[in-house]
N, C-alpha and C positions, 0 to 999 in steps of 0.2 A: 489610457489603458483600456483594455476590452471590457465588456459587460459581463457579469456573472453568467455562467451557463445554466444554473438552476437557481430558483429563489427560496426553495426550502428542501429539507431532507425527508424524503418519503412522503411529501405533501402534508405533512402534520407537525414537523419539527422544525426548528430554526437551523440555519446553516451552522451557527455556532454550536449548538447541541449535537448536530451531526458530525462536526469535525472533532469535538471531544470525544464522542462515542467511537469514531474511527480510530483515534489515537489509542484508546483504552483497549479496543478490540485488537489492534496492531500488537500492543504490549502483551496481552493475554496469549494471544496466538504464538508469540515468539517464545514466552515462558514455557508454554505447553510443548512446543517444538523442541527447545533446548532439553526439556526433561526426557522427551521421547528419544532424542537422538543418543543419549547416554545410557538409557535403561532397556530400550528394545533392540534385539539383534536384527539389524537391517543392513544389507549391503548397499551402501551409497555409491553411486557412479556419477562420474563427471563426464560432460560431453567432449571436452577437449583434452583434459589431462586424466586419462583413465589409468595411468600407470602409478598414481599416487596411493600410498598405503591408506588403509581404511581409517586409521587414527588420524592422519593428517587431514583427510576429508572431513571428518567429523569436527575436528578443531576449526577448520575453515568455516563450515557451516554454523557452528556455535558463535564464532566472531562475528559473522554477518548478522546473525539474529541478535547479538549484543548491540551491534550498531543500530539495528532497527529499533530496538527498545530505547536507545538514547536519542535517536532522531524523532521518534514518537513523542517522548517526553518533551523534547524541544518544541515540537509542533503544539503539544497541549499548552505548554507555557506561552507560546506565541498567540494562541487563542484566548487564554485567560487575560493576557496583558494587552491584547489587541495590537500586537506587534507583527506585521507581515514578514519582517526580515527572519524571525525565528521560524516561520512556517516554510520558508523558502526551500531549505534542504530536503524536507519531507515531500514537497510538491515535485521537485526535480527528481529525487530518487524514486518517488511513486510512479512516475511516468515511465522511467526506465524498467522498474520492476513489473509493470504491467506488460510492457513489451517482452521482457524476459519470461515472464510466466506464459504468455501466448506461445512463444517459441518452444518452451519446455513441454507445454501440453501437446502441441503438434508433433514434436519430435518423439515423445514417449508413446504417443498413440501410433505413430508409424512404426516405431520399433516393435510394438506389440502386434500389430498387424502383419508384419514382415515374418515375425517368429511363429505365426500361426495362432495366436491368441486373440481371437476375434472378439470375445467378451470383454477381455481386458482392454483392448483397443478401443471398444464402443464406450466402456465405462470411462476411460480417460478423456475421450472427446466430450461426452455429455457432462461429466462432473467438472472437468477441467475448463470447458468453455463457460459453464454456469459461474465457476469461481473467477474467471476473468471478467465476466459481466459485472459481477457484484463488486470486484475490486475496482473496476474502471469507474463504476457509479460512485463508489465512496471516494474515489480520487477526485471525481467531478465535484462532489460536495465540498471537499476541503479546498479545491482550487477556486471554486466560486466564493467561498468565504475568504480566501486569500485576496482575490480580486477586489472584493468589497472593501477589505481593510486598506488594500493599497490605494484604491480610488478615494477613500476617506482621507488617507494620509496625504495624497497628492493635492486635494483641494485646500488643504491648510486649515489652520485653526480659525482664521477670520473669514474665509470665504463660504463657510457653511451657512445655510439658511437660518435665519433667526426664527425663534418661535413666532407664530402667527398670533396677532392680538385682535 
């Protein structure tokens, strides 16, 4: 398998700590988002199915966030137990979400610019791309720890280097 892309999280924490922090951050942001979905009056729009009623869209978003919580818990459990199989759903979903986030940021910024809201479009581009960069970096941290665990597992128990004497 490939080598890890980074060797530490933020150059001062281990990949394990960064992966746990990423999972906790994902859970916290999902819980906050679920609370905001049902307490704040926001008109949610979907790109493809804009004919759906608002209540259905809110339920779909909430179910998506609940799945994010479950997958983040599974990833945290995989980090704690050093089992890369538990981390795999988060790694795969995280890559797809990064691509979806980038598409969403670009789409919303273009819509704001077309509607004449230059400030709104500019804010979407700046804040959205910053969010994409942070998300991709955290994904790289988790992926690097995933690769490290996978390499350790592939070497096997008896092929690890013994302690030097």
